[in-house]
N, C-alpha and C positions, 0 to 999 in steps of 0.2 A: 791859353785855354784850348782844350781839345774838344772838338765837336765831331761826333760820329753821325754823319748825315744819313747813311743807309748801309745796311748789310744785305747784299744781293742774295737772291734765291738760287744762284748757280750751284752746281754740284760741289765745286770748290768756291766758297763764298768770297766776294770782294767787299772790303770795308772802305767806304768813302770818308776820308779824313779831311777836316779843315782845321788848321792850326792858326790862331789869331795872335799877332804880335801887338801888344798894347804899349810897347816901349817907344822911345824916341829915336832908336837906331835899329839897323837891320839885325836880325837874329839868324844864326846859322844852325841848322839841324845837322848834327854829325853822325847820328846813328839812331836806330830804334831797336827795341827788344820786345820779344813776345814771351809772355809768361803763360804756360799752360797749367792752370791751377787744378784742373781735373779733366779726365777724358774717359768716356765709357764706350767701348766698342759696340756698334749696332749689330745685333745678331739676326736682323730681319733677312730672310731668304730673298735673294734677287734672282728671279727666274727668267731665263731667256729661251726662246724656242726657234728652231730652224729645222728644215727638212733636208734630206739628201736623197738622191736617187742612185741606186746601184745599176747604172746603165749597162745593158748588155753590149760587150765590146770584144773585138778580136785582138789578141796579143800575139805578135810575132815572136818566134823563138830562134832567131838567127837562121841557120840553114835547116833546122828541124821544123817539123810541122807546128803551127801555132795552135792556140786553144781559144775557145770562146769563154769569157768570164762575165760575171754579173748576172743576177737573177731578176733584174728589172723591178726590184722592190722599192718601197718608199719607207724611209725611216724618219720618225720624228725624234729629234734630239732635244733633250731638256738639260740645260746647264744651270747650276746654282752658283752664281758668282757672289752671293752674299757671304757674310762671315759667320753664319750659323746654319744649321741643317734645316731642311724642310721636312718636318715630321708628318706622318699620316697623310702623305701627299697623294692626291687623287686628281686625275685629269680626264677630260673627254675631248677627243680629237674630232673636229666637225668640218664638213664641206658638203654642199648640197648633193653632189653626185656620190661622194664616198659614203654619205649617210644612207644612201639607197643600196649601195653595193656591198658594204661591210656591216655586219651586225654590231650593235653597241658594245658587246663584250670585246670585239676585236679592236675597237677604237678607244678603249678605256685602259688606263694604267694606274695601279695603286702601288706605292712603294715609299721608301725614305730616300731623299736625295741629300747627301752630306754636303757641307760647305766645300766649294771648289771641285765638286764631283758632277757627274752627269748620269742620265738615264735615257733609255731608248725604247720607243714603241715602234714596232715594225709591221707594215701592212704588206702581206704576201699576195701578189696577184694570182697565184695558183689557187687561192681560196675562192676566186670568183667563178660562179657558174656561167659557162659560155652563153647558153641560151638566155639566161637572165640578163647578162650584160647587153645582149642584142636588143632586148625589150627596153631596158633603161636608156640605151643609146637612142632608140627611135623616139621615146617619150621626150627626152631632153632636147633632141634635135628639133622636133616639131615646135616645142615651146620657144627655143632660141631663134628659129627661123621666123616665127610669127613676130617676135619682138624686133628682129632686124628689119623685116619688111615694113613694120609699122613706123619705124624711124626714118625710112628712106625719104619720104616727102619733106623732111626737115631741110634737105638740101635746097629745095625751092625757096623756102622762107629765108634761109641764110644768104641766098644769092639773088634775092628779089631785085637788086640793083642792076642786074644784067639785062638792061633794056636798050632798045635802039636809041632812045633819048640820051643814054649815058655812053654812047659810042660803041655798043656791042652790035654785031651783025644780027639780022633777023633769024630767029630760030636757034641762036647760039646757046641759050639757056637750056632748051630742049635737048640739044646734042650733048651738052655737058652733063645733063641729068641722066641721059641714057648711058653715057660712059661711066658715070659714078655708080649707077645701078649695077652695071656689068662687073666693075672692079670689086664693089662691095660684096656682091653675091659670090664672086669667084673666091675672094679671100675667106668668106664664111664657109664655103664648101671645103676649101683646103684645110681649114682648122678642124673640121669634123670628120675628114677623111684624109689621113696622112699616109705617106709612103710606108710600105712595110719595111721594118727595120730602121735603124738610125741612118740619116742621109750620109754620114761619114763612114759607114761600115760597108763591108762587102755584101751585106744582106739587103741593101737598099735597091728597090726595083721600082718600076712604073706602077706596079699594083698598089692600090690604096686600101687601107683597112679602116673600119669604123673607129673613131677616136672621140673621146670626151675631153674637152678642155676643162681644167680644174681651176677654180677661182678662189682666192683669198681664204685659205684654210685658217681656222681659229682653234684655240684650245680654251676650254672652260675648266678652271682648276681651283683647288682649295688645299690648304695645309695649315699646320701650326708651327711656331718656332719653339726654341728651347726654353722660352718663358711662358709657354702655353697660350700665347696670343694667336688668334685666328687670322688667317690671311686668305683672300680669294680674289678671283678676277677672271676676265676674259681677255685673251691676248692674241694678237696676230702672230702668224708663223712666218719667219723669214725664209728666204729662198737660199739655195746654195751659192748664188752669185750676189755680191753687194749691190749691183745695179738692177737686180731682179731678172725676170725672164718669164717663160711660159711653161707651165706644167701640164702634161697630158697623160691620159690613161687609155690604153687599148686593151683588148681582151687578153693580151699576153704580157702586159706590164706597163710600168710607168716610164716616162721620159721627160727630160727637161731641156729647153733651149734657152741659153743665157742671153741676156741683153747687156750691151756695153754703152755707157754714157761718158761724155767728157766732164772733167772736173774743173772747178774754178776756185780761186783763193778767196779768203775772207779777211777783213781788216777790223781792227779795234783800236782802243786807246792805250795809254801808258799804264803799266801795272808793275808793282814789286811783288815777287813771288816767294812764298815761304812754304815749307813742307814739314809737317810735324809727324811724330810717331806716337800714336796713342798708347802703345805698349811701354813707352818710356816716361809717361807722365807721372808726377809733375817734372817739368824741366823748363829751361830758359834758352832761347836762341837770340843772338845779337847779330845785326846786319849793319854794315857801314854804308852810309849814304851821304850825300852832300846836297842840301837844299837850303835856299835862303828865303826868309820871309821879310819883305820890305817893312820899314817903319810904318806902324798903323795899318799894316796890310794883312792879307790872309794867303796862306799857301794850301793848295788842295792836291791830293794824290790818292791812289788806290793801293791797297795791299790785298793780294789774293792768298788765301790760306788753304792749303791742301793737306791731305793726310795719307799715310800709307795704307790705311784701312778706313772703311766707313765708321764714323764715330759721332758722338755728341760731346763737345768739349766746352769747358769753361776757360776763357782766355782773357788776358789783360795786356794792353800795350803800354810801353813807356818810351819816351823820346828824350834824347840828350840834346840840349840846346846850349849853345855858346860854351861848350866844353864841360860844364859842371852842373848845369841846371837839369833836373829830371822832372818831366811832366808825365803823369800816369793817367790812363783812361780808367773808367770804372770796369770791373769784371763783367763779362756778358757771355751768354750761351750762344753756341754756334753748332749747327748740324752739318757735317761734311759727308758727302756720298762718294765712295770709291770702292765698288765691288772688285772682286778679283778679275784680272785680265784687262783692266782699263788704265794701266800705267801710262801709256804713251799719249799724253795730252799736249805734248809740245813744250812744256815748261819744266824747268829744273829748280831745285831749291837754290835760292840766291840769284835768280834771274831778274834783271830789270828789262821790261819789255817796252820798246818804243814801236808802236804800231800805227803811226799816223799816215804812213805811205802805203802803197799797194803791196810792198814787200816788207815782211817783218824784219826788224833788227833787234838783236839781243846784246845787252851789255852785262858782263859779270859784275856783281857787287863786291867781289874779292873777299867774300867771307868763306870760311871753311865749312863745307857741308857736314852736318852732324851725323849723317847716316853712313855707315860702312857698307856701301852697296855691294861690294864684292862678296861680303859674307852672306848677303841675302840672295845671291844668284841673279841679280838684276842688272849686271853689266857695270860699266864704268860710271855712267851718270844716270841717276834716277830721275825720270820724267813724270810730270803729272799734268 
């Protein structure tokens, strides 16, 4: 008897199988097969947003004089990683300071974004009126300074344990609070008045210019797919650096300071991995395994099902037991999410993943991958 306990909601779903052996002796599972009875590619646009800054920089030309490059502009990049176009696409780029400095027409984009294509909205700092920038800077600076000063006394509440009874010297909390105020106010002023030019360029000087820190830009967007279904949402905009950073605007342009974070590994359980191609449905894939179910016992394992493209698939599993007995599951529906550009998920078709330790180990199931990845330009081993 096959019992499907759960189909997970992962982008590549995992099916939790329990196979019960009602016989009086152990049963050996020698293989399993996956029948893709039908598959329908999901044409929903998958839109991702990030910005880039064309930093002003000096490029050396060997022995010849160098040149300054970059216009200090900000570009919003829209990528459609879905398997269908975004029709009648419209977005509004928003951030409190940018909303004051750029008219709504400059922050609006209307276009079509094809599958696996991109579009760009560019904000040119040359469009900013210098006197208006100075007024906006003073307005936002006064508001931010008021909020910063209002939060300073929270230091005393967080450190109310710093008393003589707890081993601290008399007046230590007052001295610490004074130092905290000085450092916080100094950091605040430096963020609103930055050195002229980039600190790594020859333009960097001790002179500081009015600067507006920019926080958490968003896009509000809407579009339709090629089935005339409507889609809309509000999305955050990623930075040029995976670990984030700080985005600033001066009267002469944008700049970005990256931040770098340490990474750590994750662990999980054991999984068999299969990868289907919805363009080739219907089809069958067979994988060799070796699992033993004790007499009157139950064996439990997971199978992760991925696809080369986002799709909705009707699938059915069958298991070969004791060499000649075939047990089939009921057909069921599964939605698989895999937009373009997300191949490298660390798993390959035919992998058996043992992830009980801090370091992942992989064992091949010794089945022949059914995809000719070389013909698809995806390299020697297709990963998901």
